[in-house]
N, C-alpha and C positions, 0 to 999 in steps of 0.2 A: 504494500500500500504506500502511496506517496502522500506527502504532507503538502496541503494546499490551503494555506490560510486565506488567500484571496477568495477562493471558491466558498469557503465557510462564511466569510463576511458577506459575499454576494447572496448566499442562500438566506441569511437573516434579512438582508435588505430587500430581497425579492418579494417579501410580504407587502411592501409598499407599492407594488404594481397597481393595486386597486385605486390609488390616488390618481393615476393617469388613465387607466382603462375603465374603472368602475367595478372590476371583478378580477379574479385571479390570485387573490392573496393566499388562497389555499392551493390552488392548482400549480402555480409556478414553483413554489418550494417543494411540493410533492414530486413534481417531475425531476427537479434537481436532485432531490434526495434519492429517488428510486434509481436514477441513472448512475449516481456516483457513490452510493452507500458502500459498495464493495471495493471501490477504487481509491477513495480518499480517506486518510486517517481521520477519525473522529466524526466523519460525515453522518454515520448512522445515528449516533447519539444526538448530534445537533439537529438532524432532520426530524427525528422522533419528537424532540422538544418543540420544534417549530410547528409540526403538524398537530401535536397535542394542544398547543396554544391556539392555533387557528380553529380547531374543532371546539375548544372550550369557549372561544369568543362567540361562535355560532350558537352554542347552547345558552350562553349568558344573554345574548341578544334576544333569543326566543323567550327566555324567562322574563325579560323586561317588557315584552308586549302586553301581557295581562296586567302588569304593574302600572301601566299608564292610567288605568282606571282607579288605582289606589293613590290618590293625591298627586298624580303625575310622577310618581317615583320612577316609572319606566323611562321617562324622558331624561331624568337625571342619570339613570343607568346607561342609556344610549350615549350620553355625553361623555361619561367617564370611560366607557368601553371604547368609544371612538378615539379619545385621547390616548388611552393605553395602547391601542392597536397601531398608533403612529410612533409613540415614544419608545416603547419597549424594543421593537426591532432595531431601532437606531442605537439605543443604549447597549443592546447585546452585541451588535456588530462592532461597536467600539471596544467592548470587553474582549471579543475574540481577537481583534487586532492587537490588543495589549497582552494576549496570552492568558487571559482570565477565563473562568468558566461562566458562561451566560446562564441567566435564570429568568423564567417567566412565572411571576407569582399568579395565584388564583387559577392555575392550570390543572385541569382534570387529566389524570394519566390514563388515557384511553388506549394508546399504543405503547406497549412496553417492550 
């Protein structure tokens, strides 16, 4: 296996594709992970972490929908999740570039 820090950084940042296209924040990292998980050192762990984060975001967004009726809490949830979905990939890409271990809080471990 080869070590490719740039590809790991790109995989974390690929979640932000939805800011340009409106979709793909799960699809692009999934493709990068599936193609490179056996070729690049640490890609499997990073890819699973990213996919778990994206799937968790989807679940949390779905949970927020009925909460809109409860004093508008769902709207606040949408705002917080939207901010986290932009900030956390950037922070974790910076962590990878410095050789640190990235972390996505509030993530359900669906793929292990």
